[in-house]
C-alpha positions in Angstrom: 83.6 79.8 94.7 85.1 82.0 97.0 88.9 82.5 97.0 90.9 84.1 99.7 94.5 85.5 99.0 96.7 87.1 101.3 98.2 90.5 100.6 100.1 93.5 102.1 98.4 97.1 102.6 101.5 99.4 102.2 101.8 103.1 101.5 97.9 103.1 100.5 97.9 100.2 98.4 96.9 96.6 98.5 99.9 94.4 97.6 98.9 90.4 96.4 101.2 88.1 98.2 100.3 85.5 95.2 98.2 85.4 92.2 94.8 86.7 91.9 91.9 84.2 90.4 91.4 84.5 87.1 88.5 87.0 86.6 87.8 90.0 84.7 86.4 91.5 87.5 85.4 90.8 90.9 84.1 92.1 94.1 86.4 91.8 97.1 86.1 91.8 100.8 89.6 93.3 102.7 90.2 92.7 106.4 92.8 94.5 108.0 94.8 91.4 110.3 96.9 92.1 112.9 100.9 92.1 112.3 102.1 89.2 113.4 105.2 89.5 115.8 108.6 88.4 114.5 110.4 85.7 116.3 113.9 85.5 116.7 114.4 81.7 116.5 118.1 81.7 117.1 117.5 83.6 120.4 115.3 80.4 121.0 118.2 77.9 120.4 116.6 76.9 116.6 119.5 77.3 113.9 118.3 77.7 110.5 118.4 73.7 109.6 116.1 72.9 112.7 113.7 75.8 111.3 113.3 74.1 107.8 112.6 70.9 109.6 110.2 72.6 112.1 108.7 74.3 109.2 108.1 71.1 107.1 106.8 69.1 110.0 104.4 71.8 110.7 103.3 72.5 107.2 100.1 70.0 107.1 98.5 72.0 110.2 99.0 75.4 108.5 95.7 75.4 106.5 94.0 74.7 110.3 95.9 77.3 112.2 95.5 80.2 109.5 92.0 79.9 109.3 90.0 83.4 110.7 88.2 81.7 113.6 91.3 80.0 114.9 92.5 83.9 116.0 90.7 83.2 119.1 93.8 81.3 120.0 96.3 83.8 119.5 96.1 85.5 122.7 96.2 82.3 124.9 
């Protein structure tokens, strides 16, 4: 079974952002993704409480939005 996990490439090394599958050895494919822009929510009139509420309500959609094939919509 294939398992995807997120990481960050920094100073010539890949740092995993979640635990790796429990295997002794495994082949991997690393795909470099563009950095996501940082959005200042306060600038958009959203305070911390509202951002937390919004994040909780949008969480069920995250799996679909984070699929690689959804990247085509990023520039729209």
